[in-house]
N, C-alpha and C positions, 0 to 999 in steps of 0.2 A: 689486616689493614687497621692501623690505629688512627684515632682522631684526636686532634688537638683541642676539640671542643670540650669544655668542662661545664657541667651544669651544677648550679648550687641552688639550694632551696632554703628559704627562710625558716627558722625554727618557729613553729606555731606558738610556743610559749613566749618567745620574744615579741611576736606580733601582738599577742594579747596584753603583754606587759606594757608595750608602747602605747596601745590603745587606752589602757587604764590610766597611764600617766597623762596622756593628752586629754582624756575626759576630765580628770581631776583639775588640770590647769584651766580648761575652758569653763568649768563650773565656777571658778573663782572670778571670772570676768564680770564686772558690774553690769554690762549691757546684755548679758545672757541670763534669761530666766530659767532655762532648762535645756538639756540635750534632748533630742528626739530621734526616734528610729526612722522618721519620715513617713509620708503617706503610704508608701509601698514597702516599708521596712528595709530600705536600702542602706541606711546608716547603722552599721553594727559590725562588730568583730566577734566571730563565733568559734568556739572550740568545745569539744565534748564536755558538757557539764558547766561551761562558763560562757558568758557573753558580756560584751561591753556595748551598751546601747548609745547611739549617737555618734560613733566614730568608726569609720571603716578604713582599715590600713591595707595598702597594697605596696608592692616593692618600690614604686616610684611616686606614689601620691597618698594623701590622707584626705578623706572626705568627712566633713563634720556637719551634722544636722542640728540646728539650734532653734529655740523659741526665743525671740528677742523681747526685751522689755519695751513697753510702749514709750514713744517719745525719743528714743535713741536713734540717731541717724545710722543707716546701715554701714556707712563708711567708718564711723566710730566703732561700731561692733566688730567689723572686719579687722580694723587696726588693733583692737584689744585682743582678739582671738589670735591673730597672727603673732603678736608680740609674746603672748603667753606660751604658744607652742613652738616658737622658733628654736629655742635651745634643745628641743626634743626630737625634731623631725629629720635632722640631717639634711640631705639633698632632696627630700621629697617635696613635691608641690602640695600646697594646702588649698583645698576647695571648701568654701563655707556656704551652706545653703540655709537661708532663713525660711523655715517651714511654717511658722506661725508667729503671732505677736501677742504677748500677755497684756491684756487690758487691765488697768488698775482695778482691784476688787475681785477679779476673776481668778479662779484657781488655774494653775498650769496643768494641762492634761496633754498627754500624747494621744492624738487622734487615732494612731495606728492605721492599719490598712483600711481602705474604704469598704463599706458593706456592698455586696453584690446586689444589683437590682433583680428582683424576681420578674419573670415574664408577666406582662400585663400591668406592672406597677408604673406609676408616673415617673418620668425622669425630670431632672432639674431644668 
């Protein structure tokens, strides 16, 4: 019995290459202070020995985690990022998540995953 179903898989190198190009484009947006992996490390594309922090690429969507510059409306940031990546993403949807805001005079840092609370320690 033969099946007419054909499965195709994305080339991992193509996904990392796309993530790298998207990351470079986003980093040139004036409203973006930095890319971020997100609080739980959800924004990233990984392949053995390589990773692209701040951009997660799937077959039908691209998720981007950013640190915004202080004073820039989120709508403006979104418009800048979408315009920068539009020529690269094909038919994929683009999801942008602002994970932090850079306050003037503060260094941009990626907070990374949260620390786990120890038993008996006070919670927030």
